[in-house]
SEVEX-731132 format. One record per residue: residue number from 1; x, y, z of N, C-alpha, C in turn. Coordinates in steps of 0.05 Angstrom, whole numbers, padded with zeros to 5 digits, m for minus. Layout:
{NUM, {X, Y, Z}, {X, Y, Z}, {X, Y, Z}}
...
This chain:
{1, {00017, m00023, 00000}, {00000, 00000, 00000}, {00018, 00025, 00000}}
{2, {00011, 00044, m00017}, {00026, 00069, m00019}, {00014, 00089, 00002}}
{3, {00030, 00097, 00021}, {00021, 00115, 00042}, {00027, 00144, 00034}}
{4, {00006, 00161, 00037}, {00009, 00189, 00032}, {00001, 00203, 00058}}
{5, {00018, 00222, 00067}, {00013, 00236, 00091}, {m00005, 00260, 00086}}
{6, {m00027, 00263, 00102}, {m00045, 00285, 00100}, {m00048, 00297, 00128}}
{7, {m00052, 00323, 00129}, {m00057, 00336, 00155}, {m00085, 00346, 00155}}
{8, {m00101, 00338, 00175}, {m00129, 00346, 00177}, {m00133, 00361, 00202}}
{9, {m00149, 00382, 00201}, {m00158, 00396, 00225}, {m00185, 00386, 00233}}
{10, {m00187, 00373, 00256}, {m00213, 00363, 00266}, {m00216, 00373, 00295}}
{11, {m00241, 00373, 00304}, {m00246, 00382, 00331}, {m00238, 00361, 00351}}
{12, {m00236, 00369, 00376}, {m00226, 00351, 00397}, {m00245, 00327, 00401}}
{13, {m00271, 00331, 00399}, {m00290, 00309, 00403}, {m00287, 00288, 00381}}
{14, {m00283, 00297, 00356}, {m00280, 00278, 00334}, {m00254, 00263, 00338}}
{15, {m00233, 00277, 00346}, {m00207, 00263, 00351}, {m00210, 00242, 00372}}
{16, {m00224, 00249, 00394}, {m00228, 00230, 00415}, {m00243, 00205, 00405}}
{17, {m00264, 00210, 00390}, {m00280, 00188, 00379}, {m00264, 00170, 00360}}
{18, {m00248, 00183, 00343}, {m00231, 00168, 00324}, {m00211, 00150, 00340}}
{19, {m00198, 00161, 00360}, {m00179, 00146, 00375}, {m00193, 00123, 00390}}
{20, {m00217, 00128, 00401}, {m00232, 00108, 00415}, {m00240, 00085, 00396}}
{21, {m00250, 00092, 00372}, {m00257, 00072, 00352}, {m00233, 00056, 00344}}
{22, {m00211, 00069, 00340}, {m00186, 00055, 00332}, {m00178, 00035, 00354}}
{23, {m00179, 00044, 00378}, {m00171, 00027, 00401}, {m00190, 00002, 00403}}
{24, {m00216, 00007, 00400}, {m00236, m00014, 00402}, {m00232, m00035, 00380}}
{25, {m00223, m00026, 00357}, {m00220, m00044, 00334}, {m00191, m00056, 00332}}
{26, {m00173, m00046, 00349}, {m00146, m00055, 00347}, {m00132, m00045, 00321}}
{27, {m00141, m00021, 00312}, {m00130, m00010, 00288}, {m00118, 00018, 00294}}
{28, {m00104, 00029, 00274}, {m00095, 00056, 00278}, {m00117, 00075, 00266}}
{29, {m00114, 00101, 00273}, {m00134, 00120, 00264}, {m00136, 00121, 00234}}
{30, {m00114, 00118, 00220}, {m00114, 00119, 00191}, {m00132, 00097, 00179}}
{31, {m00132, 00073, 00191}, {m00148, 00051, 00182}, {m00178, 00057, 00186}}
{32, {m00184, 00069, 00209}, {m00212, 00076, 00215}, {m00222, 00097, 00195}}
{33, {m00205, 00117, 00190}, {m00213, 00138, 00170}, {m00216, 00126, 00142}}
{34, {m00199, 00107, 00135}, {m00201, 00094, 00108}, {m00228, 00079, 00106}}
{35, {m00235, 00065, 00127}, {m00261, 00051, 00127}, {m00284, 00070, 00126}}
{36, {m00282, 00093, 00140}, {m00303, 00113, 00139}, {m00307, 00125, 00111}}
{37, {m00285, 00130, 00098}, {m00286, 00141, 00071}, {m00298, 00120, 00052}}
{38, {m00290, 00095, 00055}, {m00301, 00074, 00038}, {m00331, 00071, 00042}}
{39, {m00340, 00073, 00067}, {m00369, 00071, 00073}, {m00383, 00095, 00062}}
{40, {m00373, 00119, 00065}, {m00385, 00143, 00055}, {m00388, 00141, 00024}}
{41, {m00367, 00132, 00011}, {m00367, 00129, m00018}, {m00388, 00109, m00027}}
{42, {m00394, 00089, m00010}, {m00413, 00069, m00018}, {m00442, 00078, m00015}}
{43, {m00447, 00099, 00001}, {m00475, 00107, 00006}, {m00481, 00135, m00005}}
{44, {m00461, 00150, m00013}, {m00466, 00177, m00023}, {m00458, 00179, m00052}}
{45, {m00477, 00188, m00068}, {m00472, 00192, m00097}, {m00461, 00220, m00101}}
{46, {m00435, 00222, m00105}, {m00423, 00249, m00107}, {m00427, 00261, m00134}}
{47, {m00439, 00247, m00153}, {m00444, 00258, m00179}, {m00468, 00277, m00178}}
{48, {m00482, 00278, m00156}, {m00505, 00296, m00154}, {m00531, 00283, m00158}}
{49, {m00552, 00298, m00154}, {m00579, 00286, m00156}, {m00586, 00281, m00186}}
{50, {m00605, 00262, m00189}, {m00615, 00256, m00216}, {m00639, 00274, m00221}}
{51, {m00635, 00298, m00231}, {m00656, 00317, m00235}, {m00677, 00306, m00254}}
{52, {m00669, 00292, m00275}, {m00688, 00281, m00294}, {m00708, 00262, m00281}}
{53, {m00698, 00245, m00263}, {m00715, 00226, m00248}, {m00734, 00242, m00230}}
{54, {m00724, 00262, m00217}, {m00741, 00279, m00200}, {m00764, 00292, m00216}}
{55, {m00757, 00302, m00239}, {m00777, 00314, m00257}, {m00799, 00294, m00265}}
{56, {m00790, 00270, m00273}, {m00809, 00249, m00280}, {m00829, 00243, m00258}}
{57, {m00818, 00240, m00234}, {m00835, 00234, m00211}, {m00853, 00257, m00204}}
{58, {m00844, 00282, m00206}, {m00861, 00305, m00201}, {m00883, 00306, m00221}}
{59, {m00876, 00302, m00247}, {m00897, 00303, m00268}, {m00918, 00281, m00263}}
{60, {m00909, 00257, m00255}, {m00928, 00235, m00249}, {m00946, 00243, m00226}}
{61, {m00935, 00256, m00206}, {m00951, 00264, m00183}, {m00972, 00285, m00192}}
{62, {m00963, 00304, m00208}, {m00981, 00325, m00217}, {m01005, 00313, m00233}}
{63, {m01000, 00292, m00247}, {m01021, 00279, m00263}, {m01040, 00262, m00245}}
{64, {m01028, 00247, m00226}, {m01045, 00229, m00211}, {m01052, 00239, m00183}}
{65, {m01037, 00258, m00173}, {m01040, 00268, m00145}, {m01038, 00246, m00125}}
{66, {m01024, 00224, m00132}, {m01021, 00201, m00115}, {m00994, 00202, m00101}}
{67, {m00995, 00200, m00074}, {m00970, 00202, m00059}, {m00975, 00191, m00031}}
{68, {m00953, 00189, m00016}, {m00955, 00181, 00013}, {m00946, 00206, 00029}}
{69, {m00962, 00216, 00047}, {m00954, 00239, 00063}, {m00929, 00233, 00079}}
{70, {m00912, 00252, 00082}, {m00886, 00249, 00096}, {m00890, 00238, 00124}}
{71, {m00909, 00248, 00139}, {m00913, 00239, 00166}, {m00919, 00209, 00168}}
{72, {m00933, 00199, 00148}, {m00938, 00170, 00147}, {m00912, 00154, 00141}}
{73, {m00896, 00165, 00124}, {m00870, 00152, 00118}, {m00853, 00152, 00143}}
{74, {m00851, 00175, 00157}, {m00835, 00176, 00182}, {m00845, 00157, 00203}}
{75, {m00871, 00154, 00206}, {m00882, 00135, 00225}, {m00876, 00107, 00218}}
{76, {m00878, 00100, 00192}, {m00871, 00074, 00182}, {m00842, 00067, 00187}}
{77, {m00824, 00086, 00180}, {m00795, 00081, 00183}, {m00788, 00078, 00213}}
{78, {m00801, 00094, 00230}, {m00796, 00093, 00259}, {m00804, 00066, 00271}}
{79, {m00822, 00052, 00257}, {m00832, 00026, 00268}, {m00814, 00003, 00260}}
{80, {m00795, 00007, 00242}, {m00777, m00014, 00233}, {m00762, m00026, 00256}}
{81, {m00762, m00052, 00258}, {m00747, m00066, 00278}, {m00761, m00068, 00305}}
{82, {m00785, m00056, 00307}, {m00800, m00058, 00332}, {m00819, m00082, 00331}}
{83, {m00831, m00087, 00354}, {m00850, m00109, 00356}, {m00875, m00103, 00340}}
{84, {m00881, m00078, 00336}, {m00905, m00069, 00321}, {m00898, m00056, 00295}}
{85, {m00881, m00069, 00279}, {m00872, m00057, 00253}, {m00897, m00054, 00235}}
{86, {m00899, m00030, 00224}, {m00922, m00024, 00207}, {m00917, m00032, 00178}}
{87, {m00939, m00038, 00164}, {m00936, m00044, 00135}, {m00930, m00018, 00120}}
{88, {m00918, m00021, 00096}, {m00912, 00002, 00079}, {m00937, 00017, 00074}}
{89, {m00937, 00044, 00077}, {m00961, 00059, 00071}, {m00966, 00060, 00041}}
{90, {m00992, 00060, 00034}, {m00999, 00059, 00006}, {m01004, 00088, m00004}}
{91, {m00995, 00093, m00028}, {m01001, 00120, m00040}, {m01031, 00123, m00043}}
{92, {m01039, 00148, m00042}, {m01068, 00155, m00046}, {m01069, 00183, m00056}}
{93, {m01092, 00190, m00067}, {m01096, 00218, m00077}, {m01094, 00237, m00054}}
{94, {m01078, 00258, m00057}, {m01076, 00279, m00037}, {m01076, 00306, m00052}}
{95, {m01082, 00326, m00037}, {m01081, 00353, m00048}, {m01103, 00358, m00067}}
């Protein structure tokens, strides 16, 4: 592995957490940071939003007025993993 030295300015709380995570994993801070960057790269699309897809969905909503209200989605997601997990809310005409 080719090592490149970088200097980062981070706050004291982040430094403490990084050191703690490294200790708990038996790794050095650089390894923890490398894993964090790999995880971030796997879940964040840095190319930006897909505006065309957003437009298609908005146009479909304007035609059908079918959607799931945000509060219902939040309640459904909050129930995940609980003993009373809710079924996926169904879209319906709104507005």
